[in-house]
C-alpha positions in Angstrom: -34.4 -124.0 12.1 -34.0 -120.3 12.2 -35.9 -118.5 9.5 -33.8 -116.6 6.9 -36.8 -114.8 5.7 -37.4 -111.1 6.6 -40.1 -110.5 9.2 -43.2 -108.6 8.1 -42.8 -104.8 8.3 -44.9 -102.6 10.5 -44.8 -98.9 10.4 -45.7 -96.2 13.0 -45.3 -92.5 12.4 -42.6 -93.4 9.9 -41.2 -96.2 12.2 -40.2 -99.0 9.9 -39.3 -102.4 11.3 -37.7 -105.6 9.8 -35.8 -108.2 11.7 -33.4 -110.1 9.5 -33.1 -108.0 6.5 -33.5 -109.2 2.9 -30.6 -107.2 1.2 -27.3 -108.9 0.6 -24.1 -107.2 1.7 -20.7 -108.3 3.0 -20.3 -106.4 6.2 -17.6 -107.2 8.8 -19.3 -107.0 12.2 -17.5 -107.3 15.6 -19.2 -108.4 18.8 -17.4 -107.2 21.9 -18.4 -109.4 24.8 -19.2 -112.4 22.5 -18.9 -115.1 25.1 -21.5 -113.6 27.5 -25.2 -114.2 28.1 -26.2 -111.6 25.5 -23.1 -112.0 23.3 -23.6 -115.7 22.4 -27.2 -115.6 21.2 -26.5 -112.2 19.5 -23.6 -113.7 17.6 -25.9 -116.7 16.6 -28.4 -114.3 15.2 -25.8 -112.3 13.3 -24.2 -115.5 11.9 -27.7 -116.4 10.5 -28.0 -113.1 8.6 -27.2 -112.7 4.9 -26.2 -109.1 5.8 -23.1 -110.3 7.6 -20.1 -111.5 5.6 -17.6 -111.7 8.4 -18.2 -112.0 12.2 -15.4 -111.0 14.5 -16.0 -112.3 18.1 -14.0 -110.8 21.0 -14.0 -111.5 24.7 -11.7 -112.1 27.6 -12.6 -115.8 27.8 -14.0 -118.7 25.7 -14.2 -116.8 22.4 -12.2 -119.4 20.3 -14.8 -122.1 21.4 -17.8 -119.8 20.7 -16.3 -119.0 17.2 -15.6 -122.7 16.5 -19.2 -123.6 17.5 -20.8 -120.9 15.3 -18.5 -121.7 12.4 -20.2 -125.0 11.9 -23.5 -123.3 11.0 -24.4 -123.5 7.4 -24.4 -119.8 6.6 -21.8 -117.9 4.7 -20.5 -115.5 7.4 -16.9 -116.3 8.3 -16.4 -116.4 12.1 -13.2 -115.7 13.9 -12.7 -115.6 17.7 -10.3 -113.2 19.4 -9.2 -113.6 23.0 -7.8 -110.9 25.4 -6.6 -107.3 25.1 -3.6 -108.2 22.9 -5.9 -109.5 20.1 -8.5 -106.7 20.3 -6.8 -104.6 17.5 -7.0 -107.5 15.1 -10.6 -108.2 16.1 -11.6 -104.6 15.2 -9.5 -104.1 12.0 -11.7 -103.5 9.0 -15.0 -103.6 10.9 -17.9 -101.6 9.6 -20.0 -102.2 12.7 -19.2 -103.0 16.3 -21.9 -104.3 18.6 -21.0 -104.1 22.3 -22.8 -106.2 24.9 -19.6 -106.4 27.1 -19.7 -105.9 30.8 -21.4 -107.3 33.9 -25.1 -108.1 33.8 -27.7 -106.8 36.3 -28.2 -109.2 39.2 -30.5 -109.4 42.3 -29.1 -108.7 45.7 -29.2 -112.2 47.1 -27.5 -111.3 50.4 -30.5 -109.3 51.5 -33.0 -111.4 49.6 -33.9 -108.3 47.7 -34.6 -109.3 44.1 -34.5 -105.7 42.8 -31.1 -105.0 44.5 -29.0 -104.1 41.5 -30.0 -101.1 39.3 -28.5 -100.2 35.9 -26.7 -97.4 37.7 -25.1 -100.0 40.0 -23.4 -101.4 36.9 -21.6 -98.2 36.3 -18.4 -98.8 38.3 -17.4 -101.9 36.4 -19.0 -101.3 33.0 -17.8 -97.7 32.6 -14.2 -98.9 32.5 -15.0 -101.8 30.2 -16.8 -99.5 27.7 -14.1 -96.8 27.9 -11.4 -99.3 27.1 -13.3 -101.0 24.3 -14.4 -97.7 22.7 -10.9 -96.4 22.8 -9.8 -99.5 20.9 -12.6 -98.9 18.4 -11.6 -95.2 18.0 -8.0 -96.3 17.2 -8.6 -99.4 15.0 -12.0 -98.9 13.3 -12.8 -95.2 13.7 -15.3 -95.2 10.8 -17.4 -98.1 12.1 -20.9 -97.8 13.4 -20.7 -98.2 17.2 -23.8 -99.9 18.8 -23.5 -100.0 22.6 -25.7 -102.4 24.5 -23.6 -102.3 27.8 -25.6 -100.8 30.6 -26.2 -98.2 31.9 -26.7 -96.9 28.4 -27.6 -93.5 29.7 -24.0 -93.2 30.8 -22.1 -95.5 28.5 -23.0 -93.5 25.4 -21.7 -90.2 26.8 -18.5 -92.2 27.7 -18.2 -93.5 24.1 -18.7 -90.0 22.8 -16.1 -88.4 25.1 -13.5 -91.2 24.2 -14.0 -90.6 20.5 -13.7 -86.9 21.0 -10.5 -87.2 22.9 -9.0 -89.2 20.0 -10.3 -86.7 17.4 -12.5 -89.2 15.4 -16.0 -88.4 16.8 -18.9 -88.6 14.5 -22.3 -88.2 16.3 -24.1 -90.0 13.4 -22.3 -93.3 14.1 -22.7 -93.8 17.8 -25.8 -95.5 19.1 -27.1 -96.6 22.4 -29.2 -99.6 21.7 -32.6 -99.1 23.4 -34.4 -101.4 21.0 -35.4 -103.8 23.8 -37.7 -101.1 25.2 -39.5 -101.0 21.8 -39.7 -104.8 21.6 -41.2 -104.9 25.0 -43.7 -102.1 24.4 -44.8 -103.8 21.2 -45.3 -107.1 23.0 -47.1 -105.7 26.0 -49.5 -103.6 24.0 -50.2 -106.6 21.7 -51.0 -108.8 24.7 -53.3 -106.1 26.2 -55.2 -105.5 23.0 -55.2 -109.0 21.5 -53.1 -108.0 18.5 -50.3 -109.7 16.5 -47.1 -108.3 18.1 -45.2 -108.5 14.8 -47.6 -105.8 13.5 -47.5 -103.4 16.5 -45.1 -100.5 16.5 -44.7 -98.3 19.6 -41.9 -95.6 19.5 -40.1 -95.4 22.9 -38.1 -92.2 23.6 -36.0 -90.8 26.3 -33.4 -93.0 27.9 -32.8 -96.7 28.7 -33.5 -97.0 32.5 -36.5 -96.7 34.7 -38.5 -93.6 34.4 -36.3 -92.3 31.5 -38.0 -95.0 29.3 -41.0 -93.2 27.7 -43.3 -95.3 25.5 -45.4 -93.3 23.2 -48.6 -95.3 23.2 -50.4 -92.3 21.6 -48.2 -92.9 18.5 -48.8 -96.7 18.4 -49.6 -98.2 15.0 -52.3 -99.6 14.8 -53.9 -96.9 17.0 -55.0 -98.3 20.4 -57.2 -96.8 23.1 -56.1 -97.6 26.6 -57.8 -96.2 29.7 -55.7 -93.9 31.9 -55.4 -96.4 34.8 -54.3 -99.2 32.5 -52.0 -96.8 30.6 -50.2 -95.9 33.8 -49.7 -99.6 34.6 -48.6 -100.5 31.1 -46.1 -97.6 31.1 -44.7 -98.7 34.4 -44.4 -102.3 33.2 -42.4 -101.3 30.2 -40.2 -99.1 32.3 -39.5 -101.9 34.9 -39.5 -104.9 32.5 -35.9 -105.5 33.1 -36.6 -105.9 36.8 -39.4 -108.3 35.9 -36.8 -110.6 34.2 -34.2 -110.2 36.9 -36.8 -111.2 39.5 -38.1 -114.2 37.4 -34.6 -115.5 36.9 -34.0 -115.3 40.7 -30.3 -115.1 40.6 -29.6 -116.6 37.2 -29.1 -113.3 35.4 -30.9 -110.6 33.6 -32.5 -110.1 30.1 -30.2 -111.9 27.7 -32.2 -113.6 25.0 -34.6 -110.7 24.5 -31.7 -108.3 24.5 -29.9 -110.4 22.0 -33.0 -110.3 19.8 -33.3 -106.6 20.2 -29.6 -106.0 19.5 -29.8 -108.1 16.4 -32.9 -106.2 15.2 -31.1 -102.9 15.5 -28.0 -104.2 13.8 -29.9 -105.6 10.9 -31.8 -102.3 10.4 -28.6 -100.4 10.4 -26.9 -102.8 8.1 -29.9 -102.6 5.7 -29.6 -98.8 5.7 -25.8 -98.9 5.2 -26.6 -101.2 2.2 -28.8 -98.6 0.6 -32.3 -99.5 1.8 -34.4 -96.4 2.2 -36.9 -95.6 4.9 -35.3 -97.5 7.7 -36.2 -96.1 11.1 -35.3 -97.2 14.6 -35.2 -95.5 17.9 -31.8 -95.2 19.7 -30.1 -93.2 22.4 -27.9 -90.7 20.6 -26.5 -87.2 20.8 -29.5 -85.0 20.3 -30.8 -81.4 20.2 -34.5 -82.5 20.4 -34.8 -81.7 24.1 -32.9 -80.0 26.9 -31.0 -83.3 27.4 -27.8 -83.5 25.3 -28.6 -87.2 24.6 -32.1 -88.6 24.0 -33.7 -91.5 22.2 -36.1 -90.8 19.4 -37.0 -92.4 16.1 -34.0 -92.0 13.7 -34.0 -92.3 9.9 -30.9 -94.4 9.2 -28.8 -94.2 6.0 -25.5 -95.3 4.6 -23.5 -93.0 7.0 -25.6 -93.7 10.1 -28.1 -91.2 11.3 -29.6 -89.5 8.2 -32.3 -87.5 10.1 -33.5 -87.3 13.7 -37.3 -87.5 13.4 -37.9 -86.0 16.9 -40.6 -86.7 19.4 -43.7 -86.2 17.3 -46.9 -85.1 18.9 -47.1 -86.1 22.5 -50.1 -86.6 24.7 -50.3 -84.6 28.0 -49.4 -87.8 29.9 -46.3 -88.3 27.7 -45.2 -84.7 28.0 -45.3 -85.2 31.8 -43.2 -88.3 31.5 -40.6 -86.4 29.5 -40.4 -83.6 32.1 -40.1 -86.1 34.9 -37.3 -88.0 33.2 -35.0 -85.0 32.6 -33.2 -84.7 36.0 -32.3 -88.4 36.1 -31.3 -88.5 32.5 -29.0 -85.4 32.7 -27.4 -86.7 35.9 -26.6 -90.1 34.3 -25.2 -88.3 31.2 -23.0 -86.1 33.4 -21.8 -89.1 35.3 -20.5 -90.7 32.1 -18.9 -87.5 30.8 -17.2 -86.9 34.2 -15.9 -90.5 34.2 -13.9 -89.8 31.0 -12.7 -86.4 32.1 -11.3 -87.8 35.4 -9.9 -91.0 33.9 -6.2 -91.4 34.0 
């Protein structure tokens, strides 16, 4: 049976972490894309949390069945399923948080037997339209909600979300988050494996973006402090950056990271709900509008509060190796951001 007890908390340079949250609140949370490979396990984890009072599930197929299935679970969150565009306004009405895993997943290129065939950027054509349509509905029907975007490529979908909210005159930069938590979860796990530590007590901030070389794990800021030789540090960094491809390859045509992403999405949602509920000192990394670097969006540790981002905690002290990673990520990061912004500008 799933535990209802909060996970132990580890801290790193102010980075607090808890999984399920111990505070009680009655938030209405919507999951857009609730019938998918991420959406279903994510909805299960949200249903299991005492932080959620009402769970609003939306998708273009199967949502009534998913909702009926989850509604039988012995936790207090009320579950309702909504199906198709005509029911989207009702799904969003009164929501305090929207979590968005909607869109197509990353897949290997089976036609050429190339297991790494589909990048996050290849997802753009389909997912950009999906995210733009859903965020427009959010801006119209729950403009004050926290918007947590999982849909890839996050480096482009967060600029899309921002531009849509701007167009409708309800933009609040403190309430729009690109969920990059899976990068932190992976970094914690891989460092723990390498050093023989308990992964639940390892915290590695991961900054930058949420694709390839824009993913920048700050091993120098790991808590507990770890010493890793340069050759192993390079390999570890590359593994964290390409961990999504590792899963795509291992599934060999059966999909991408769904269960770990659901876990990471739930972790971020619970942290944000805790902060909204008045818990102090809650810190998570996320890809947000930022002035911390030359990139207009950047993931860094964020102090969360009742109204979203309370304070951007910045990059902290970087090693020379990490400074180099940041510099190398900039051109790709800015190009992905521009692609998202241009999509909304040119959209009819």
